[in-house]
N, C-alpha and C positions, 0 to 999 in steps of 0.2 A: 674279568669284570662281568657281573651279571647283566643282562639286558635291563635297564631301568625303565625305558619308555620307548617310543617311537624315535627312530635316528633323528637327531636334530641337525647334524652335519653330514653332507655328501662330500666324500674325497674322491676325485676323479683321477685315477693314475696311481699304480703301485710300484713306482720307481723309488729311489732312496728318499726324496723329499716327502712323497705321499705316504710312505711307510713310517717316516719320522713323525709326521702329523697324526697319523693313526695311533701310533705308539703313545704319543703325549696326550691325546684326547682319552685313550683308554687308562692311562695313569691317572688322569685328572677326574674319570668318572663322567665323561660327557658322551652320551649315546650317538653313535655315528655309523655310516655305511662307506666302505672303501671298495671301489669298483676298479677293474681293470679289463680293457677290451681283449687283450691277448690272453688265450687260454694257457699257452705255454710261456715260460720264461726265456728270454734271450740268452743264447750262450756267448754273445759278444759283450766285451768289457772294455768299453772306451774310457769311462771315468775310473781312474785307479788310484789318484793321489788323494790321500786322507790327511788333511792339514792339521796343525797343531790345535787350533781352536776347536775344530770338530773332535778331536781326540779328547779334549777336556770335557766336552759335552758327553761322549760316550762313556767316559770315566765316572761323571757325575750320575749317570743313569745306570751304573753297574754292568755295562755292555762292553767295555774297553777289552777285558780279557778275552772274550769271544772273537772280537775284531782282530785282536793281534795274533790269534792262532795261525792264520795263513797270510801273514803280512811280512813285509820287508822294510827295515829301518833305512831311511835315506837321509844322510848327513851332509852331502857335497854334491857338486856338479863338476865334472870333468869335461872340459871344452878342447877340442883339437880343431884348429882352423888353418886351413891352407899350408900345412907343413911347418907352421910356425911354433910348433912344440905344444905342450899340454898347459892349459890354464886350469888351476884349481880353485874353485870358489867354495870354501867350507862355510856352511850355514852357521852363523853364531847363535848361541843360546838366547832364547827370548825370556820373558818373565814367567813362562810356563814351567810345570813340573817336567812336561814332555821336552826332550832334547832334539828330536827329529820327527818328520812327518813319516808316514807309511805309505808304501804301495800296496794296495789291496785290489784283487779282482772286484769289480762292481757287483758281480752275482754274489759273492761272498758278504759284501756289506748289506745287500738287499736281505740275504738269509739271515744275518744276525738280527736285523730289525724285524723280519717277518717272524722269526722264531720267537723273539721277545713278545711280539703281538700276540701270537697263538698262547704263549704262556699267560697272558692276561685275559684269555677266553674269547679272543677276537680272530677273524680271519679275513682275507681278501676274497671278493666275490669276482672270480675270473670269468671271462666270456660275456661280461656285462658292458654294454657300450652306451655312452650318453649321446643321445640324438639332439637334444634341444634344451634350453634353459628359458624360463620366463619369470620375470619379477612380478610377484602378486603381493596383496596388501599384507598377508601373514608371513612372508618370506620368499622362497624360491621354488618354483614348480619345475621339476625335471622329468623328461621323457627318456625312459631307458628301454634298450633292447637287450633281451637275454640271448643265450646261446641256442635256444629253441626257436627263436624268431618272434617271441612274444614281446609285445610293447606295452609298458605300463607307465602310468603317471604317478609320481610321488612327490610330496612337498616336504622342504627342508627349511630350517631356520637360516642356513647359511651353506654355500657351496664353495669348496676349495679346489681350484684347478691345479693339478700337479701332472697334467697330461701333456707335457712336452712341447716341442717346437711348433707342432701343428694343432695346438690346444682348442678343442671344441669350446671349452669354458671361455678362453679370451675372445674367440670369434662371437661369442654371444654378448659380449660387452661393447660399449662404444669406445673401442680401443684400437691402437695402431701398434705395429710390432716393427719399429724402425731399425734400420741397420742394412746389412747386406752379407754376402758370401765372398770368402776369399777366392782369388783367381784360379788357383791350382787345386787338382785332386790330391788327396792325401791316401796313403796306403798303410795299413796297419797289419801287424802279425802277432801272434802269441807263439814264441818259439823256444826251441831247446838249442842253446849254443854250447857245443861240447867242450871247447878248449878256451872258454873265456870265464873268468871268475871275478868280475868287477862288482863286487857286492857293495852295497851301501851307498852307491854313487851312481848318479845318471851320467851317462856318457853321450855326448853330443859331437858330431863330426861335420866339418864343412871342407869342401874342396870344390873350387870353381863355383859352379852354380848348383852343386848337390849338397843335400842336407840329409843327415842320416842319425838316428838316435837309438840308444839302447837303454832301456829302463829295467832294472832288476825287479822280479817279482818273487813271491815266496817259492822256495824250492831251488836246488842246486842248478846252476846253468839255465834258469828259467827267466826269459827276457820278453818284454814287449817292444817290438820294433816299430819305428815310425819313419816314414819318409814322404817325399813330395814328388808328384809327376808334373814338371814345370810346363805350363802352358795347356794342360788338359783341363778344359773348362766345361765339357759336356758332361750331363748327368749320366748319359749312357757311355760306358766305356768298358774296356776289358778289365776284369778282375785280375788282380796280382797273383802271382805264383811264387813259389819258394825260390826258384832260381832267379827271379828279380831281386829279391833281398840279397842273395848270395853274391850276385853281380855288384850291388851297391856296396856291400861290405868289402868286397875285394878292391873296389876303386877308391873308396874314401877313408877306410880304417887303416891307420898306419902299422897294424900289427895283425897277424893272422886271426881271423874269426871263422870258425866252422859252424854254419847253421845246419843242423842235422834234420830237425823236423819243425813242422808248424801244426798246432792243433787246430788253429782257424786263422783265416786271412779275410781282410775287408778292404773296401775303398769307399770313401766318403768325401763330402765337402764340409768346410768349416764355415760357420756363420758367427756373425757378432751382432746380436740384436737385443733390443729393450723394449718392453711395453711401455706405452704412455702412462698407464696408471695400473697400480697392483691390486686395487680394491674398487668396488663399485657397488654401493649399498651392502647386500648380503652375499656378494660374490668376490672371492680373493684368488690371487694367482700367487703360485710359488715355484721355485725351480725354473726349468727350461720353459715353462709356460710364461714366465715372467721376463726371463733374460737368458741370452745364450752367449757363452764366452768362447774365445779361442782356447786352445788346449794349454797355452802358456801359463805356467805357474798353478796348473791343476786347481783352478777357482771354481768352475762351474757347479759340480755336485756339492762342494762344500758350502757354497752360497745358499744353494737350494735347502740343504739340511738346516742351516741357520735361518733361512725364512720361515721353515716350519717351526723351529724352536722358539722363535720371536712371536709368531702368530698364535701357536696352540694355547699358551697360557692367557693370552687376551681373549681368545673365543671362550675359553673355559670360564674364566672369571666373569665375563659378561653375560653368558648364557645361563650361569648358575646364580646371577643376581648378586654377585660379590662386588663388582666394579661398575662404574658408570659407563654409559657407552662412549664417552670420549676415549676411553683406553683402547677400545677395538678400533676407532678411527685413526689411531696412531700408527697403524701397521704400515701404510704406504708411506707416510712421511719419514718413517725410520728406514725401511728397507730399500726403497726406491733410489735414495742417494748412494747407498752402499752398492747396490747393484750396478748402477750407472758409472760409479767410479771404478769398480773392478772390470767392468766391460771395456772401459776406456783404457785403463792401465794394461790389462792383458792384451788388447789389441796392439798397443805401443810395443810392448815386450815381444809379442809374437812376431811383428813386423821386423823388428830388430834382429831377432834370432834367425828367421828363415828366408827374408828377402835376398834376392841374388844380385841385386844392383851393386855397383862398384862403390856407391855411398855406403850401403849397408855392410858390405865386406870391409871397407876402410874402419868403420866404427868397431866392427868385431876385432880388427887386428889391433886397434890402439886403445879403445876404451875398455874392453874386457879385461886386459891385464891390469889396468889401474883399479877397475872394481875389485878385483881379486885381492888387491894390496890395501884397499881402504876398508878399514873396521866400520866407519861411519856409514859408508855405502852399503856394506853387507847387512849392518843392522837394519837399515831402512828396508832393504830387499826382504830380510827375514821377517820384519814386522807386516809387509804387505803380503807376503806369500803364506805366512802362517795364519793370518787373519786375527791375530792377537790384538792388532792396533785398531780394530773397528771401534768406533764409538757412535753413539747416537746424540748428535747435537742438533737434530731437527725434530719437530713435533712436540706436542703438548707435555709429554712425560719428561722432557729434557730443556725446557725453556724457563726454568726456575734460576734466575740469576741473583738471588738475594743472599745465598749462603756465603759465609764469610771466609771459611777455613778451608784451605787447600788440602792439606795433610799428604802432598805428593799425588793426590788423585784429582780427577775432575769428573763433573757429571756425565753420564752417558758412557764412560769407559766400562770395560769389563773390570770386575773386582779382581785383584790378585788373589791367588789361592795361598792358603796357609795349611801346612801340616798341623793337626790339632790332637790332643789328647783329653778326653772327656773326663769328668770327675769320678767316673767309674772305671777309669783306665782303659777305655776303648779308643783305638786310633781311627781317625776320621780325616776329613779335610773340609775347608770352608765351603768349596763348590758343591760338595755333596750335602751339606747341611742346607744350602740356600736355594736347591733346585725344586722344592715342593711348591704347591699352589698357594703362595703367600708372599707378601712383602717381608724381607727379612731385616730386622733391626741388628745390626752387630755392634756392640759396645766394646771398644778396644780400651784395656786398662793397663797402664804402663807400670814399669817397675816402681816400687816404693809408693803405691797408690795408697792413700789413707783409707782407713775402714769406713768412715763416714761417707765418702765418695762412693765406695762400692755398695754400701746400703742404700744409698741414693738411687744407684743403678738399679738395684733389685726391685726397688719400689717403682721405678719408671717402667721396668719390664711388666710387673703386675697391672700398672695402669693401662698401658698400651694394648697388652693382650685382652684385658677386660673390655677395653673399648671396641677392638677390632678382633674378636675371638677366632674367626674362620680365615681372616685375611692377613694377620700380622703374627710374626713370631719374633721374639727377642732372644739373642745369644750373648753370653758374657765371655769374652776371650781375654784372658790374662796374658801378660808378658812372661810372668814367672808364676810357678806354682805356689811358691811360699806365700805370695800375696793373696792368692785365691784361698788358700786353706784358712789362713788366719782371719779372712774378712767375710767370706761367703757362707761358712759353716755347712748347712745342709742343702743349700740351693744348687741347682745344676749350673755347671760352668765348663769351660774348655781353656786349655793352656796351649799357647803356640809352641810348636817344636821347630826348631831350626830347619831350613832357612826361612826367615820371616823378613819382610821389608821393614827395616827399622824405623822409618818415618811414620808408620801407623801407630807406634807406641810412644811416640814423643810426648803426647798429652792424653788425658782421658777424652776420647773422641768416639764418633760413631759414623757408620754408613748405613743407608738403607738401600738394599738391592732388591731388583725385581726377580721373578723366578728363572730368567735367563741370564742371570749373574751380572747384569749391568747396574752400575751405580744410579740410583734414583735422587738420592740426597745424601749430604755429608756434612760434617762439622764437628765442633767441640761439644761435649755433653751439655755445656752451658747454653748452647744454641738449640736445645732440643725442641723447644716450643715452636720454632720455625718449621722443623721437619713434621711435627703434627698437623700443622696449617696446610703444609704442602700434600699431605697424604689424604687429607679429608676432601680435597677437591676431586679425588678419583675413586675413592673407596666408599661402599655403602656402610652406614653406621650399624654396628651390633645386629649383624645378620647371623 
């Protein structure tokens, strides 16, 4: 992207969420600056799980293939508890195209995003630190310190804090970071285990008060090892060594595991915190600056990436004059409930999995086997962990209760993806079509649809795209190719390729989606006037 004008957005922090924000603003043509205090990238990789919803986003942005190059598919969890045998929890399929989540070094996830950012003509300014922020009448004034020790003051329309748990951006707000730390120190290692080949499954081991986990990473015999030092609560403590992990494996793993080498080892404390609010005038928080999760379910990084995916299009449409200010104000209302829900659930799951009390052990002995046998329980867990079940039922973009037709969908949910074939025989999918900077109207036309109904849909498309030429795009999606060819003639259209949810094509219907794939409005084509009224509340006319 060529520099259009003075940067309007300052992004503080170049971790995964900051890089996702930068990538999206670059894609949408919004001038920005992204800074990172550290000159060198960290070699440590604590966030390794990339969940299914995040994979959908990477796919829609044409980044999935790069991410998957150095990834491992995870389809199940193997649990060994106090010599009671193995419990296998197979993660059931969600409504996504993706059947499993990935384990990926955080350094690789960041590299994929940063390389894509560079491909758009942008880069991270490393060695630049944010000293302070001040709200002014025209925006936000930031005081920056560069690596030569020079202090400069620059003004921005907005500032996005992606600067982690000790966020300078958050501290500049009237904000609290409520929560706390867990009692025990955690130890982590990136290891080569020569005689163990448990691929595609996370292995967890419990024995007495000990906990040990082996998570497969990309490459043969490559694992992430995690354990706990019970009762070690001081920040200053001895760093772990490879022999400590060897001793743990010998004690709790019911079969031989030979830990040959470790590329790095770390000791850390786990926190569980949430900011009081995610936005304050022109200042926003994403990722660990807004919420910190326990490692359970690998939710933290994924939630931060989706914070950025939610906020970026709202910033872009507002700053470019395409949407009314109310759209941008919805960020906190939508993402704060999601962050709080996941902080609470991961906290409960984490305590259930690693607490050493007799009550926790009793639950693991008797509850886990029942979960493993219950398809309903596993589906619920899969929806939570995959983040495909996230919906926005708070905030002004999701408070429209007048729609009459359900179609198997609800307001605020993520739209189901569909495999599509275009009228020029090019394969694509729905999520890829609806990811650009516009609200997408998708008209679903069932089998045996009449020609008049199709022509009416074509005329509706022309009307809406003329009214909102820069903010709305309409797609015609047919259940069968035969109906499309006989009715549409030369107009562009798409045909659904199996598998597709059958309920979508029961009647001629529509959904309107936002650039982050979530449903803004839905109904029958006969209810389309209501949708038009809903959109005009938020979009600028004929810009």
